C-alpha positions in Angstrom: -53.1 -213.9 21.8 -55.3 -211.5 20.0 -56.5 -214.4 17.9 -57.3 -216.0 21.0 -59.3 -213.2 22.5 -61.1 -213.0 19.4 -62.2 -216.3 19.2 -63.1 -215.9 23.0 -65.0 -213.0 22.4 -67.2 -214.8 19.6 -67.7 -217.9 21.4 -69.0 -215.6 24.3 -71.4 -214.1 22.0 -72.7 -217.1 20.6 -73.5 -218.3 24.1 -75.5 -215.2 25.0 -77.2 -215.5 21.7 -78.2 -218.7 22.8 -80.4 -217.4 25.6 -84.4 -218.0 24.7 -86.0 -215.0 25.4 -89.3 -216.4 25.7 -87.9 -218.7 28.4 -86.4 -215.7 30.3 -89.9 -213.8 30.0 -91.4 -216.7 31.7 -89.2 -216.7 34.3 -90.0 -213.2 34.7 -93.4 -214.0 35.2 -92.8 -216.9 37.9 -90.9 -214.3 39.9 -93.5 -211.9 39.4 -96.0 -214.4 40.5 -93.6 -215.5 43.6 -93.3 -211.9 44.8 -97.0 -211.2 44.3 -97.6 -214.8 46.4 -95.5 -213.8 49.1 -93.1 -217.2 48.0 -89.5 -217.8 49.0 -87.2 -217.9 46.0 -84.0 -220.4 46.7 -81.2 -220.0 44.5 -78.4 -222.5 44.5 -75.3 -223.9 42.8 -71.5 -224.9 43.4 -68.0 -222.7 42.6 -68.5 -220.3 40.0 -72.4 -221.0 40.0 -72.4 -220.6 43.9 -71.1 -217.0 43.5 -73.5 -216.2 40.7 -76.3 -217.5 43.0 -75.0 -215.2 46.0 -74.6 -212.4 43.4 -78.1 -212.8 42.2 -79.7 -213.0 45.4 -78.3 -209.7 46.4 -79.4 -208.4 43.3 -83.2 -209.1 43.8 -83.3 -209.1 47.5 -81.6 -205.7 47.8 -81.6 -203.9 43.9 -85.1 -205.2 42.6 -86.8 -205.3 46.0 -85.9 -201.2 46.5 -87.7 -200.3 43.3 -90.2 -202.1 43.9 -93.6 -201.4 46.7 -93.2 -205.3 48.1 -89.6 -206.8 48.8 -88.5 -210.6 47.2 -87.9 -212.9 49.9 -84.8 -214.7 48.2 -82.0 -216.9 49.9 -78.9 -218.3 48.4 -78.2 -221.7 49.9 -74.7 -221.3 49.3 -74.2 -218.5 51.9 -74.2 -220.1 55.3 -70.7 -221.4 55.5 -71.2 -223.1 58.9 -74.7 -224.6 57.9 -73.0 -226.1 54.7 -70.4 -227.6 56.3 -72.5 -229.4 59.0 -74.4 -230.6 56.6 -71.9 -232.1 54.2 -69.8 -233.6 57.5 -72.6 -235.1 59.2 -74.8 -236.1 56.1 -73.1 -236.0 52.7 -72.0 -233.0 50.5 -75.0 -234.3 48.0 -77.1 -233.2 51.0 -76.1 -229.5 51.7 -78.7 -227.6 49.5 -81.9 -230.4 50.4 -81.4 -230.4 53.6 -81.8 -226.7 53.9 -84.8 -226.8 51.7 -86.4 -229.3 54.3 -86.0 -226.5 56.7 -87.3 -223.4 54.8 -89.5 -224.4 52.0 -92.9 -224.8 51.4 -94.8 -225.9 48.6 -95.3 -222.9 46.1 -92.0 -221.4 46.8 -89.4 -221.6 43.9 -85.9 -223.2 43.8 -83.6 -221.5 40.8 -80.2 -224.0 40.5 -77.7 -223.1 38.4 -75.5 -225.6 37.2 -72.9 -225.7 33.7 -73.6 -229.8 33.9 -76.8 -230.2 35.3 -75.3 -233.1 36.9 -74.1 -232.3 40.2 -75.5 -234.5 43.0 -76.7 -231.7 45.4 -78.1 -229.7 42.9 -79.6 -232.7 41.2 -80.8 -234.0 44.9 -82.5 -230.3 45.5 -84.3 -230.1 42.2 -85.9 -233.5 42.6 -86.6 -232.7 46.1 -88.5 -229.4 45.1 -90.5 -231.1 42.0 -91.8 -233.9 44.4 -92.7 -231.5 47.1 -95.0 -228.8 45.5 -91.8 -226.1 44.5 -91.3 -224.5 41.2 -88.5 -225.6 40.0 -86.0 -223.7 37.7 -82.5 -224.6 36.0 -80.0 -223.1 34.3 -77.9 -225.1 32.8 -75.3 -225.4 29.7 -75.1 -227.9 26.8 -74.7 -230.9 28.3 -78.4 -230.2 30.1 -77.8 -233.1 32.5 -80.6 -234.6 35.0 -81.3 -231.0 36.4 -82.4 -230.2 33.2 -84.5 -233.5 33.0 -86.2 -232.9 36.4 -86.8 -229.2 36.4 -90.3 -227.4 35.1 -88.7 -224.5 33.7 -84.9 -224.8 32.1 -82.9 -222.8 30.3 -79.9 -224.2 27.9 -76.8 -222.3 27.2 -75.3 -223.9 24.0 -71.6 -223.9 25.4 -70.3 -226.8 27.5 -67.4 -224.2 28.4 -67.8 -223.4 31.8 -67.0 -219.7 31.8 -69.0 -219.1 28.7 -72.0 -220.7 30.6 -71.5 -219.2 34.0 -71.3 -215.5 32.1 -74.2 -216.3 30.3 -76.4 -217.1 33.5 -75.2 -214.5 35.1 -76.6 -212.1 32.2 -79.6 -214.0 32.7 -79.9 -213.1 36.5 -79.0 -209.8 35.6 -82.3 -209.5 33.0 -84.3 -211.4 36.0 -83.2 -208.8 38.5 -82.9 -205.2 36.0 -86.9 -206.5 34.9 -88.6 -205.5 37.7 -85.7 -202.3 38.4 -86.5 -200.9 35.0 -89.7 -202.1 33.8 -92.7 -199.9 35.8 -95.6 -202.8 34.3 -93.5 -204.7 37.1 -93.8 -202.5 39.8 -97.6 -203.0 40.1 -98.9 -205.6 41.9 
């Protein structure tokens, strides 16, 4: 068991080491611009990525906003279960995110999609719609990249196909995005 744990930790460190610093810095700039322009930020994902999306929306909307003189407008599209199930039932599960964007999104808003494979049909459909409708589309994906990575304007690929490692690295990125605003006084002034 000790060898398995040691190997797991080693592989997790490699996944974290694959996070491209410049790409994270660019995402911080995108969020800073969204804040400055009072744009809506939508975040979405399935399974563990849905949990990360909810966590990110909480940290950015509450934690980061509490440290600023302006508040982020951020919404996790996974969090309204009655709406998700109505959309899935009446249309298709692949429409659960894009149909919410139809109601809320405006050109210039931001979509942050989290997907280990980058091929979840509902994530791909939302990213595709976002790009076609003038939103900034960002994809955090794993080593398979997938269609979401092909469509998005900004992409961060974690060099692993292991769900746990990729999701952990994605949450690390999400924390960096939030704590950049909590801990850097230069970002607190708009």
